[in-house]
C-alpha positions, 0 to 999 in steps of 0.5 A, spaced: 162 852 279 163 846 276 163 846 268 157 842 268 153 849 271 156 853 265 153 848 259 148 850 254 144 844 253 139 847 249 143 847 243 144 840 243 137 839 245 135 841 238 140 839 234 138 831 238 131 832 236 131 834 229 136 828 227 131 824 224 134 817 225 135 819 232 127 821 233 125 814 230 130 811 234 128 814 240 121 813 238 121 806 237 125 805 243 119 808 246 114 803 243 118 797 245 119 799 253 111 800 252 109 794 249 113 790 254 109 794 260 102 793 257 104 785 254 100 782 260 093 786 258 095 787 251 096 780 248 090 776 245 092 769 247 096 764 252 102 765 248 103 758 251 097 755 248 098 749 244 094 748 238 098 743 233 091 743 229 093 750 227 100 749 226 103 753 222 098 757 220 100 763 216 096 771 217 088 772 219 084 775 222 085 771 228 091 771 228 095 777 225 102 774 224 101 768 224 102 761 229 109 757 230 110 750 229 106 748 236 100 752 233 102 759 239 099 765 237 105 769 234 104 776 236 102 774 244 108 771 244 112 776 241 108 781 246 111 777 253 117 776 249 119 783 249 119 783 258 123 778 257 128 780 252 129 786 256 129 783 262 135 781 262 139 787 259 137 790 264 140 787 270 146 786 265 147 794 265 144 796 272 149 791 275 154 793 271 154 799 272 153 800 278 159 795 280 163 798 274 162 805 277 164 804 285 170 800 282 172 806 278 171 811 283 174 808 288 180 806 283 181 813 281 180 817 287 185 812 292 191 811 287 196 807 288 196 799 290 189 799 291 188 803 283 193 797 281 189 792 284 183 794 282 185 795 275 188 788 274 183 785 277 178 788 271 184 786 266 183 779 268 176 780 265 177 782 260 181 776 257 176 771 259 169 772 253 163 774 256 159 769 253 163 763 254 163 766 261 155 765 261 155 758 258 160 756 264 155 758 268 149 756 266 152 749 265 153 749 272 147 752 275 142 750 269 138 754 264 134 760 266 134 768 266 139 769 272 145 765 271 147 768 264 144 777 266 150 775 272 156 773 267 155 777 262 154 783 268 162 780 270 163 781 262 161 788 261 163 791 268 171 792 266 168 796 260 165 800 265 170 801 270 175 804 266 170 808 263 169 810 270 176 812 271 179 815 265 172 820 267 174 820 275 181 822 274 180 828 269 174 831 274 179 830 280 183 836 276 177 841 277 179 846 281 172 845 284 175 838 287 180 843 290 175 847 293 172 842 296 177 839 300 180 845 303 173 847 305 174 839 309 169 835 305 169 828 306 172 824 300 165 820 300 162 826 301 165 830 294 164 823 290 157 822 291 155 829 291 159 833 286 163 828 281 158 822 280 152 827 278 157 830 273 160 823 269 153 821 270 150 823 263 157 819 259 155 813 264 148 813 262 150 813 254 154 807 255 149 804 259 145 806 253 149 802 249 151 797 252 144 795 254 143 793 246 149 788 246 147 785 252 140 784 249 143 781 242 148 776 246 142 775 252 139 773 245 144 768 242 144 765 248 137 763 247 137 761 241 143 756 243 138 753 248 142 756 254 138 762 256 131 762 259 126 755 259 123 752 253 116 755 254 117 761 256 116 767 251 123 771 248 125 773 242 131 770 241 128 762 243 123 764 238 128 764 233 132 758 235 123 754 236 122 758 228 128 753 225 123 748 225 118 752 220 124 754 216 124 748 214 117 747 212 117 753 208 114 757 214 120 763 216 115 769 219 115 766 226 123 766 226 124 772 222 119 777 226 123 776 233 130 776 228 128 783 226 125 786 233 132 783 236 137 787 230 132 793 230 131 793 238 139 793 238 141 798 233 135 804 236 139 803 243 146 804 240 143 810 236 140 813 242 147 811 246 151 814 241 147 820 240 146 822 247 154 820 248 154 826 242 151 830 246 155 830 252 161 831 248 159 837 244 157 840 252 165 838 254 168 842 248 
């Protein structure tokens, strides 16, 4: 029987739920995800509908959050921008987690030259900044969401791989692994059915934290004009477009997406840290 089966998750769950900050952040994450999923049906206006005669108008009954310098409804662009702003980090996290867990598990289980080769390869990626890699790829393939997602996923992969390697090395020392090996279970079967489920909570917590950082990095690229195309609703792009409005004394169209980016990153980090803390308490 593994250590996972003898844990007492009930007390940890109660402590986590009782944390006001964790509850608020979890609720905010759920709200942002719901807004992204329901955005196509919830937007009051076409987010790309331009009305220069109504440019930089403040909040009103028809436009609760005002309009930007091109006369586009800010609320509509924020809602639809949530889809793009969350989809990109999701791609980064999924790719980096799947590839990183596979590489880290293979390195820890095989050991020897395979471990050395995979470890040295990931260390090379550490030496190359992820944002710089994204800028180089975008300069070759042009603007869009795919290029920066791939670049940042490669940049995040070494962190997941190194964490997975350390977890699998520790898990291999548990008595149940030797028991399964004596019974003739194949290594791939032991990894998929027993080791990976046991390290999944830690990997999930780290992926949640990575999601927040990926969102911030992708928003930064969009702010630089290197992310999504100009007409695509995106929080980072909205901050970039709102610079003109700030010069004319209408900062709302830039402040709102900036605040959403910060709050979303903080919320995902708090949730991820709390999940990691819960896993650590279970291991004690």
